C-alpha positions as a Markdown table, in Angstrom:
| # | Residue | x | y | z |
|---|---|---|---|---|
| 1 | Met | 0.0 | 0.0 | 0.0 |
| 2 | Val | 1.2 | 3.6 | -0.8 |
| 3 | Val | -0.3 | 6.0 | 1.6 |
| 4 | Thr | -0.8 | 9.4 | -0.1 |
| 5 | Gly | -2.8 | 11.3 | 2.5 |
| 6 | Ala | -4.4 | 11.3 | 5.9 |
| 7 | Gln | -6.9 | 13.3 | 8.0 |
| 8 | Gly | -8.1 | 12.8 | 11.4 |
| 9 | Ser | -7.9 | 9.0 | 12.1 |
| 10 | Thr | -7.9 | 7.9 | 8.4 |
| 11 | Ile | -5.5 | 7.3 | 5.8 |
| 12 | Val | -5.8 | 7.3 | 1.9 |
| 13 | Asp | -4.0 | 5.1 | -0.4 |
| 14 | Ala | -2.8 | 5.8 | -3.9 |
| 15 | Asp | -6.0 | 4.3 | -5.4 |
| 16 | Gly | -8.2 | 6.8 | -3.2 |
| 17 | Thr | -9.3 | 4.1 | -0.8 |
| 18 | Thr | -9.8 | 5.4 | 2.7 |
| 19 | Tyr | -8.8 | 3.2 | 5.8 |
| 20 | Leu | -9.2 | 3.7 | 9.5 |
| 21 | Asp | -5.6 | 4.1 | 10.9 |
| 22 | Ala | -6.2 | 2.0 | 14.0 |
| 23 | Met | -2.4 | 2.0 | 14.9 |
| 24 | Ala | -2.2 | 5.7 | 15.0 |
| 25 | Gly | 0.7 | 6.0 | 12.5 |
| 26 | Leu | 2.4 | 3.1 | 14.5 |
| 27 | Trp | 1.6 | 4.9 | 17.8 |
| 28 | Cys | 2.9 | 8.5 | 17.1 |
| 29 | Val | -0.1 | 10.1 | 15.7 |
| 30 | Asn | -2.6 | 9.5 | 18.5 |
| 31 | Ile | -4.0 | 13.0 | 18.2 |
| 32 | Gly | -4.8 | 12.4 | 14.6 |
| 33 | Tyr | -3.5 | 13.6 | 11.2 |
| 34 | Gly | -3.9 | 17.2 | 9.7 |
| 35 | Arg | -4.0 | 19.1 | 13.0 |
| 36 | Thr | -3.4 | 22.6 | 11.6 |
| 37 | Glu | -3.1 | 24.2 | 15.0 |
| 38 | Leu | -0.3 | 21.9 | 15.9 |
| 39 | Ala | 1.5 | 22.3 | 12.5 |
| 40 | Gln | 1.4 | 26.0 | 13.0 |
| 41 | Ile | 2.9 | 25.9 | 16.6 |
| 42 | Ala | 5.6 | 23.4 | 15.3 |
| 43 | Ala | 6.3 | 25.7 | 12.4 |
| 44 | Glu | 6.7 | 28.8 | 14.8 |
| 45 | Gln | 9.0 | 26.7 | 17.0 |
| 46 | Met | 11.1 | 25.4 | 14.0 |
| 47 | Gln | 11.5 | 29.1 | 12.9 |
| 48 | Ala | 12.7 | 30.2 | 16.3 |
| 49 | Ile | 14.9 | 27.2 | 17.1 |
| 50 | Ala | 14.5 | 23.8 | 15.4 |
| 51 | Tyr | 16.9 | 21.9 | 17.6 |
| 52 | Tyr | 19.6 | 22.1 | 20.2 |
| 53 | Pro | 21.3 | 19.2 | 22.0 |
| 54 | His | 20.7 | 18.2 | 25.6 |
| 55 | Thr | 23.6 | 20.3 | 26.7 |
| 56 | Ala | 21.2 | 23.3 | 27.1 |
| 57 | Met | 17.5 | 23.8 | 27.7 |
| 58 | Asn | 15.0 | 25.5 | 25.5 |
| 59 | Leu | 12.0 | 27.5 | 26.7 |
| 60 | Pro | 9.3 | 25.2 | 25.4 |
| 61 | Ala | 10.9 | 22.1 | 26.9 |
| 62 | Ala | 11.5 | 24.0 | 30.3 |
| 63 | Gln | 7.9 | 25.1 | 30.4 |
| 64 | Leu | 6.5 | 21.5 | 29.5 |
| 65 | Gly | 8.9 | 20.0 | 32.1 |
| 66 | Glu | 7.6 | 22.3 | 34.7 |
| 67 | Gln | 4.0 | 21.6 | 33.8 |
| 68 | Ile | 4.6 | 17.8 | 34.1 |
| 69 | Asn | 6.3 | 18.4 | 37.5 |
| 70 | Thr | 3.3 | 20.2 | 38.6 |
| 71 | Leu | 1.0 | 17.6 | 37.5 |
| 72 | Met | 3.0 | 14.9 | 39.2 |
| 73 | Gly | 2.8 | 16.9 | 42.4 |
| 74 | Gly | 6.3 | 16.6 | 43.4 |
| 75 | Asp | 9.9 | 17.5 | 42.9 |
| 76 | Tyr | 10.8 | 15.5 | 39.7 |
| 77 | His | 13.2 | 15.8 | 36.9 |
| 78 | Thr | 12.0 | 15.4 | 33.3 |
| 79 | Tyr | 14.3 | 13.9 | 30.5 |
| 80 | Phe | 12.9 | 14.4 | 27.0 |
| 81 | Val | 13.6 | 11.9 | 24.2 |
| 82 | Asn | 12.3 | 11.5 | 20.7 |
| 83 | Ser | 10.5 | 8.2 | 20.8 |
| 84 | Gly | 9.3 | 5.2 | 22.8 |
| 85 | Ser | 12.4 | 3.2 | 21.9 |
| 86 | Glu | 14.6 | 6.1 | 23.3 |
| 87 | Ala | 12.4 | 6.4 | 26.4 |
| 88 | Asn | 12.8 | 2.6 | 27.1 |
| 89 | Glu | 16.5 | 2.7 | 26.2 |
| 90 | Ala | 16.9 | 5.7 | 28.6 |
| 91 | Gly | 15.0 | 3.8 | 31.3 |
| 92 | Phe | 17.3 | 0.8 | 31.0 |
| 93 | Lys | 20.3 | 3.2 | 31.4 |
| 94 | Ile | 18.9 | 4.9 | 34.4 |
| 95 | Ala | 18.1 | 1.6 | 36.0 |
| 96 | Arg | 21.6 | 0.4 | 35.5 |
| 97 | Gln | 23.0 | 3.7 | 36.9 |
| 98 | Tyr | 20.8 | 3.2 | 39.9 |
| 99 | Ala | 21.9 | -0.3 | 40.5 |
| 100 | Lys | 25.5 | 0.5 | 40.1 |
| 101 | His | 25.2 | 3.4 | 42.7 |
| 102 | Glu | 23.0 | 1.6 | 45.2 |
| 103 | Phe | 24.6 | -1.9 | 45.0 |
| 104 | Pro | 28.4 | -1.2 | 44.2 |
| 105 | Gly | 30.3 | -4.4 | 43.4 |
| 106 | Asp | 27.2 | -6.2 | 42.3 |
| 107 | Phe | 26.8 | -7.0 | 38.6 |
| 108 | Arg | 23.1 | -6.1 | 38.2 |
| 109 | Phe | 22.4 | -5.6 | 34.5 |
| 110 | Lys | 19.5 | -7.9 | 33.5 |
| 111 | Thr | 16.1 | -6.6 | 32.2 |
| 112 | Ile | 13.0 | -8.6 | 32.9 |
| 113 | Ser | 10.2 | -8.3 | 30.3 |
| 114 | Arg | 7.1 | -10.1 | 29.2 |
| 115 | Tyr | 7.2 | -12.8 | 26.6 |
| 116 | Tyr | 6.6 | -11.5 | 23.1 |
| 117 | Ala | 7.0 | -7.8 | 24.5 |
| 118 | Tyr | 7.7 | -4.9 | 22.2 |
| 119 | His | 9.8 | -2.2 | 23.7 |
| 120 | Gly | 11.3 | -0.5 | 20.6 |
| 121 | Thr | 13.9 | -0.8 | 17.9 |
| 122 | Thr | 17.2 | 0.1 | 19.6 |
| 123 | Leu | 19.6 | -2.7 | 20.3 |
| 124 | Ala | 18.8 | -2.8 | 24.0 |
| 125 | Thr | 15.1 | -2.6 | 23.5 |
| 126 | Leu | 15.1 | -5.4 | 20.9 |
| 127 | Ala | 17.2 | -7.5 | 23.3 |
| 128 | Ala | 14.6 | -7.0 | 26.1 |
| 129 | Gly | 11.7 | -7.9 | 23.9 |
| 130 | Gly | 10.7 | -11.5 | 23.0 |
| 131 | Met | 9.8 | -11.0 | 19.3 |
| 132 | Gly | 12.3 | -13.4 | 17.7 |
| 133 | Asp | 11.6 | -12.3 | 14.1 |
| 134 | Arg | 12.5 | -8.7 | 15.0 |
| 135 | Lys | 15.6 | -9.4 | 17.3 |
| 136 | Gly | 17.1 | -12.6 | 15.8 |
| 137 | Lys | 19.0 | -11.1 | 13.1 |
| 138 | Phe | 20.9 | -8.8 | 15.6 |
| 139 | Glu | 21.9 | -11.6 | 18.0 |
| 140 | Pro | 23.9 | -12.3 | 20.1 |
| 141 | Tyr | 23.5 | -9.4 | 22.6 |
């Protein structure tokens, strides 16, 4: 299938057939396609500053981090990443740092996950998952 357009929760193929996108663009379009108000906000931000690495903060990220902290009702830190794969990868790294700090000398490195679980497409997330057809070509870990 060649997708040529999308609006709301539907996609359109090259033949003009409309389909319900029940996967939300593989989980990253859960607010729907064609949201002009979000496209406008994104365009404004891209014109101001499209990207800067984690070595410094930008105002929208700082404001969102503060809003998340307020919603959580505590004194938390926010670490922004670009995808679910990166979020899980960061979680694995944070867990390893914690174990190394709290249990010095112990070799705590294993990740426990559900059988046939999907955690992403990075090497560590593939290793943690149980989907052999996805991870087999990258073994051993």
